[in-house]
C-alpha positions in Angstrom: -26.7 13.1 -27.4 -25.4 15.8 -29.7 -24.2 14.6 -32.9 -20.9 16.7 -33.3 -20.0 17.2 -37.1 -20.9 19.5 -39.9 -24.3 20.9 -40.6 -25.8 23.8 -42.9 -27.5 26.9 -41.8 -29.1 28.4 -44.8 -30.0 31.9 -44.3 -32.5 33.2 -47.1 -34.3 36.4 -47.4 -34.2 39.7 -49.5 -31.2 41.6 -50.5 -30.1 43.7 -47.4 -32.1 42.0 -44.8 -29.2 41.0 -42.7 -27.9 37.5 -43.9 -24.5 38.1 -44.1 -24.4 40.0 -40.9 -26.0 37.1 -39.1 -23.9 34.4 -40.9 -20.7 36.2 -39.7 -22.0 36.5 -36.1 -22.9 32.9 -36.1 -19.3 32.0 -37.5 -17.6 34.0 -34.8 -19.5 32.2 -31.9 -18.9 28.9 -33.6 -15.3 29.4 -34.0 -15.1 30.1 -30.2 -15.9 26.4 -29.4 -13.3 25.0 -31.8 -15.9 24.3 -34.7 -14.4 24.3 -38.5 -16.7 27.1 -40.1 -17.1 28.4 -43.6 -19.4 31.3 -44.7 -20.7 30.9 -48.2 -21.9 34.4 -49.1 -23.3 34.9 -52.7 -21.8 38.3 -53.0 -18.4 37.2 -52.5 -18.6 33.9 -54.6 -20.2 35.3 -57.7 -16.7 35.4 -59.7 -15.8 32.0 -58.7 -19.2 30.1 -58.9 -21.4 31.7 -61.4 -19.6 34.4 -63.4 -20.5 32.6 -66.6 -24.4 32.7 -66.1 -25.0 36.2 -64.8 -28.1 35.3 -62.4 -30.6 37.7 -64.0 -33.4 35.3 -64.9 -35.1 32.5 -62.9 -33.3 29.5 -64.4 -29.9 31.2 -63.7 -31.0 31.8 -59.9 -31.9 28.3 -59.6 -28.6 27.2 -61.0 -26.9 29.5 -58.6 -28.7 28.1 -55.5 -27.8 24.5 -56.6 -24.3 25.4 -57.1 -24.2 26.8 -53.4 -26.0 23.8 -52.2 -23.3 21.4 -53.8 -20.7 23.2 -52.2 -22.3 23.3 -48.9 -23.1 19.6 -49.0 -19.4 18.8 -49.7 -18.2 20.9 -46.6 -21.0 19.6 -44.3 -20.1 16.0 -45.0 -16.4 16.8 -44.2 -17.5 18.1 -40.7 -17.7 21.7 -41.4 -20.3 24.2 -39.9 -21.7 25.9 -43.2 -23.4 29.0 -43.1 -24.8 30.1 -46.5 -26.0 33.7 -46.8 -28.2 34.0 -50.3 -31.4 35.2 -51.3 -32.2 32.1 -52.9 -35.8 33.3 -53.8 -37.4 29.9 -54.8 -38.6 27.5 -52.4 -38.0 24.4 -54.7 -34.3 24.9 -54.6 -34.0 25.5 -51.0 -35.8 22.2 -50.5 -33.7 20.3 -53.0 -30.7 21.5 -50.9 -32.3 20.3 -47.7 -33.1 16.8 -49.0 -29.5 16.6 -50.4 -27.7 18.1 -47.4 -29.7 16.3 -44.6 -28.1 18.2 -41.9 -29.7 21.4 -42.5 -31.3 24.6 -40.8 -33.4 26.9 -42.8 -33.0 30.5 -41.6 -35.7 32.9 -42.9 -34.5 36.7 -42.3 -37.6 38.6 -42.7 -37.7 42.3 -43.2 -40.5 44.3 -44.8 -39.6 46.0 -48.3 -40.2 49.3 -47.0 -37.6 48.9 -44.5 -35.3 47.4 -47.0 -35.9 50.6 -49.3 -35.5 52.9 -46.5 -32.2 51.6 -45.4 -30.7 50.5 -48.7 -27.1 52.1 -48.9 -26.3 50.3 -52.5 -29.1 52.2 -54.2 -30.2 48.9 -55.7 -33.5 49.2 -54.6 -34.4 52.7 -55.9 -32.8 51.7 -59.3 -35.1 48.7 -59.4 -38.1 50.9 -58.7 -37.2 53.3 -61.4 -36.8 50.3 -64.0 -32.9 50.9 -64.2 -32.5 47.2 -62.7 -35.0 44.6 -64.2 -35.8 41.3 -62.8 -35.1 42.6 -59.3 -36.4 40.1 -56.6 -38.8 41.7 -54.2 -39.6 44.6 -56.6 -40.4 43.1 -60.0 -39.6 39.4 -59.3 -41.2 37.5 -56.5 -39.6 36.4 -53.4 -41.0 33.0 -52.2 -40.8 33.0 -48.3 -40.2 29.4 -46.7 -43.6 27.9 -45.2 -41.6 25.8 -42.5 -38.2 27.4 -41.7 -36.7 26.1 -38.7 -35.9 29.9 -37.6 -37.7 33.2 -38.6 -35.7 36.4 -37.5 -37.5 39.6 -38.0 -34.6 41.7 -38.5 -36.6 45.0 -38.7 -36.6 44.7 -34.7 -34.5 42.0 -33.8 -31.0 42.5 -33.0 -28.3 40.2 -34.5 -27.5 38.6 -31.1 -31.4 37.7 -30.4 -31.8 36.2 -34.1 -28.3 34.1 -33.6 -29.7 32.7 -30.5 -32.9 31.3 -32.0 -30.4 29.8 -34.7 -28.3 28.3 -31.8 -31.5 26.9 -30.0 -32.4 25.1 -33.2 -29.1 23.5 -33.6 -29.4 22.2 -30.0 -32.8 20.9 -30.7 -31.6 19.2 -33.7 -28.5 17.8 -31.6 -26.2 19.6 -34.1 -24.6 21.3 -31.1 -24.3 20.5 -27.4 -25.6 22.5 -24.4 -22.1 23.0 -23.2 -21.1 24.5 -26.3 -23.8 27.0 -26.1 -23.0 27.9 -22.5 -19.5 28.9 -23.7 -20.8 30.9 -26.8 -23.0 32.9 -24.6 -20.6 33.2 -21.9 -22.9 32.4 -19.1 -24.1 29.2 -17.0 -27.8 30.3 -17.8 -29.9 27.3 -19.3 -30.4 27.3 -22.9 -34.1 27.5 -22.4 -33.7 30.7 -20.3 -31.3 31.9 -22.9 -34.0 31.6 -25.6 -36.7 33.2 -23.6 -34.3 36.2 -22.8 -33.5 36.8 -26.7 -37.4 36.5 -27.2 -38.0 39.3 -24.6 -35.3 41.5 -26.0 -37.0 40.8 -29.6 -40.4 41.7 -28.3 -38.9 44.8 -26.8 -37.6 45.8 -30.0 -40.8 45.3 -31.8 -42.8 47.6 -29.3 -39.9 50.4 -29.7 -40.4 50.1 -33.4 -44.1 50.5 -33.1 -43.7 53.4 -30.8 -43.4 56.1 -33.9 -46.3 54.9 -35.6 -48.5 54.8 -32.5 -47.6 58.4 -31.9 -48.3 59.7 -35.4 -51.8 57.9 -35.2 -52.5 59.8 -31.9 -51.4 63.0 -33.4 -53.5 62.5 -36.7 -56.6 61.4 -34.7 -59.1 64.4 -34.3 -59.7 65.2 -30.9 -63.3 65.0 -29.7 -65.0 68.5 -29.0 -65.9 69.2 -25.3 -68.8 71.5 -26.5 -72.1 69.5 -26.5 -74.6 70.2 -29.6 -77.4 72.6 -29.0 
C-alpha cells in the first residue's frame, strides 16, 4: 500500500539537459492530485543558499549539493514532494543525500555533450570551450554519471511526458504514490504498466527519428559499387 507522504526526486545531469523542464512538468502533475510540491532549482536558489561561496571549484559544488540536500530533507520530512533540479556532478554528494533523505528517487537526465553544445542558448558551453569560463562541468571538469539511478531519461530523443512517466512509475514502484493518483495525472483509465510501455514506445520512436539523419548521411557518403566488371 502506498505511503502517502513526502519524497525527493533528485534530477541530476549536465547544464541544459532538461532537468528544470522535467521538474516543472512533474510538479504540475503532482499538484493535480493535491500533493504539496516544491521545486528546488539551483539556478533560482543561488542568491539565497550559496551566494557566499560561488560554486566554481569542487569543494564549493559539494557544499551546494549538501545544502540542497538539507533543504530537501526538511521538506520531505514535512510531507512535501520535493523536486530538485541541480547538476550535482559528484556521486558522493548525491549518495550522502540519498542516505539522509531516505524517500529518494534519483533521476539522471542524460544528453550527449555535442547535443547540449548545439542547442545551448546561454552561450556558456561555447565560452567554456574557448576558455572564457574555467572549471566548467562536462567540458573542463568531469561530470560523474549515476551508476544506479532509479530513472534514466535520454532527453535528446525522449520527450518530457515520456520521461516524466518513467519517474511516476518509479514513484509507484516505491509506493510513494498510488495507482489511482497516476490514473488521475495521466487522465486515463489505462493501467500504469501499459502507460509505461506506451511511453517507452514513444521514446524508442523518438530515438529512431533522431537516428534517421545520420543514417541518410551514411548512405550518401558510402561509395556506390560499380556495375562494370573488371576486364
